[in-house]
C-alpha positions as CSV (number, residue, x, y, z in Angstrom):
1,M,2.8,39.2,-11.8
2,V,0.4,36.5,-12.9
3,E,0.4,33.3,-10.8
4,K,0.5,30.0,-12.6
5,N,-2.4,27.8,-12.1
6,P,-1.6,24.9,-9.8
7,R,-1.9,21.5,-11.3
8,Q,-5.6,20.5,-11.5
9,A,-6.5,18.0,-8.8
10,R,-6.7,14.4,-10.1
11,V,-8.4,11.3,-8.7
12,E,-5.0,10.0,-7.4
13,D,-4.8,13.1,-5.2
14,V,-8.0,12.4,-3.4
15,M,-8.4,8.6,-3.4
16,V,-8.1,6.3,-0.4
17,T,-4.8,4.6,-1.2
18,C,-5.3,1.3,0.7
19,P,-8.9,0.3,0.6
20,K,-10.0,-2.9,2.2
21,T,-9.9,-5.7,-0.4
22,L,-11.0,-9.3,-0.6
23,L,-9.1,-12.0,-2.3
24,Q,-10.5,-13.9,-5.3
25,E,-11.4,-17.0,-3.3
26,C,-13.8,-15.0,-1.0
27,T,-17.3,-16.4,-0.7
28,V,-20.7,-14.9,-0.9
29,E,-21.1,-15.4,2.8
30,Q,-17.8,-13.5,3.5
31,V,-18.9,-10.6,1.3
32,R,-22.2,-10.4,3.0
33,S,-20.3,-10.3,6.3
34,F,-18.0,-7.6,4.9
35,F,-21.1,-5.5,4.1
36,G,-22.1,-5.7,7.8
37,D,-20.1,-2.5,8.2
38,D,-22.5,0.3,7.1
39,H,-19.5,2.4,5.9
40,V,-18.7,-0.3,3.3
41,H,-20.5,0.3,0.0
42,M,-18.3,-1.6,-2.4
43,A,-16.2,-4.7,-2.1
44,L,-13.1,-4.9,-4.2
45,V,-12.0,-8.3,-5.2
46,V,-8.4,-8.7,-6.3
47,D,-6.0,-11.4,-7.4
48,P,-2.7,-12.1,-5.6
49,A,-0.9,-9.6,-7.8
50,G,-3.4,-6.8,-6.8
51,R,-5.3,-6.7,-10.1
52,L,-9.0,-5.8,-9.7
53,L,-11.1,-8.8,-10.7
54,S,-14.5,-7.5,-9.6
55,T,-16.4,-5.0,-7.6
56,L,-19.5,-5.9,-5.7
57,E,-22.3,-3.8,-4.2
58,R,-24.9,-5.3,-1.9
59,S,-27.4,-5.5,-4.7
60,D,-25.1,-7.5,-6.9
61,I,-25.5,-10.7,-4.9
62,P,-28.9,-12.3,-5.4
63,E,-30.8,-13.3,-2.3
64,G,-30.6,-16.9,-3.2
65,A,-26.9,-17.0,-4.0
66,P,-25.3,-20.0,-2.3
67,P,-23.2,-18.8,0.7
68,A,-20.2,-20.9,-0.3
69,A,-20.2,-19.7,-3.9
70,Q,-17.2,-17.6,-5.0
71,A,-18.4,-14.0,-4.8
72,V,-16.3,-12.8,-7.7
73,A,-18.7,-14.3,-10.1
74,Y,-21.5,-11.9,-9.1
75,G,-19.5,-8.7,-9.4
76,V,-18.6,-6.4,-12.3
77,T,-16.0,-3.8,-13.2
78,R,-17.7,-2.0,-16.0
79,N,-18.7,1.5,-15.1
80,R,-17.2,1.0,-11.6
81,T,-13.5,2.0,-12.3
82,I,-11.7,5.2,-13.0
83,A,-8.1,6.0,-14.0
84,P,-5.9,7.9,-11.4
85,G,-5.1,10.8,-13.8
86,V,-8.7,11.8,-14.4
87,P,-9.5,15.3,-13.1
88,V,-11.5,15.3,-9.8
89,E,-14.3,17.2,-11.5
90,A,-14.7,14.4,-14.1
91,G,-14.5,11.8,-11.3
92,I,-17.4,13.5,-9.5
93,A,-19.4,13.6,-12.8
94,A,-18.7,9.9,-13.3
95,L,-20.0,9.1,-9.8
96,Q,-23.1,11.2,-10.3
97,A,-23.8,9.7,-13.7
98,A,-23.5,6.2,-12.3
99,G,-25.6,7.1,-9.2
100,R,-22.9,5.9,-6.7
101,R,-20.3,7.2,-4.3
102,R,-17.5,4.8,-5.0
103,L,-15.3,4.0,-8.0
104,A,-12.2,1.7,-7.9
105,V,-9.1,3.4,-9.1
106,V,-7.1,1.2,-11.5
107,D,-4.1,1.6,-13.7
108,D,-3.9,0.6,-17.4
109,D,-3.1,-3.0,-16.4
110,G,-6.1,-3.2,-14.1
111,T,-4.0,-3.0,-10.9
112,L,-6.0,-1.6,-8.0
113,L,-4.5,1.7,-6.9
114,G,-7.2,3.0,-4.6
115,L,-10.8,3.9,-4.1
116,L,-12.5,7.2,-5.1
117,C,-14.9,7.6,-2.2
118,L,-17.3,10.6,-2.1
119,K,-18.4,11.4,1.4
120,R,-22.1,10.9,2.2
121,S,-22.5,14.7,2.4
122,G,-21.1,15.0,-1.2
123,L,-18.7,17.7,0.2
124,G,-15.4,16.0,-0.3
125,F,-13.7,12.7,-0.4
126,C,-12.9,10.1,2.2
127,S,-9.2,10.0,3.2
128,D,-6.8,7.5,4.5
129,A,-6.6,9.3,7.8
130,G,-10.4,9.4,8.1
131,V,-10.7,5.7,7.3
132,A,-8.0,4.9,9.9
133,A,-9.6,7.0,12.5
134,R,-13.0,5.4,12.0
135,A,-11.5,2.0,12.1
136,A,-9.7,2.7,15.4
137,E,-12.7,4.3,16.9
138,R,-15.0,1.4,16.1
139,Q,-12.3,-1.2,16.7
140,Y,-13.1,-2.7,13.3
141,Q,-12.5,-6.3,12.9
142,H,-12.5,-8.3,9.7
143,P,-15.4,-10.7,9.2
144,S,-14.4,-14.1,10.6
145,G,-12.4,-16.1,8.2
146,A,-12.5,-13.8,5.3
147,P,-9.4,-13.8,3.1
148,F,-8.3,-10.1,3.2
149,A,-5.5,-8.3,1.6
150,C,-4.3,-4.7,2.2
151,G,-5.3,-3.1,5.4
């Protein structure tokens, strides 16, 4: 008897389903504080409906950016998103091609669904359970005054 191949793993199968997000009114100062956690590599800025407006990496914010400026203006989404149905192997290839370990997972309407998060070792993906355990272990607290959603 020939076994059927299981469904090929997709991005939605390995993504973190409730990544930390920042709301659209967050400031440069709040994003810099958010990056104070060395496990945070990408800030995801969403509108009240959960649509991804911008992604920010540390290098996106110029040194001289005013602390009170809205951070969303410094971020981008191009080449930083992926669809949930993409095969995992293609997701890894996209991460490698972009030279990063994080991609925001969005649906066709731009709604943020999760975060594809390759582990530092490159041997697997971050999980909801792992993120929760690390947060509990470190007693993670949000940067003071930052307008957060999800998580």
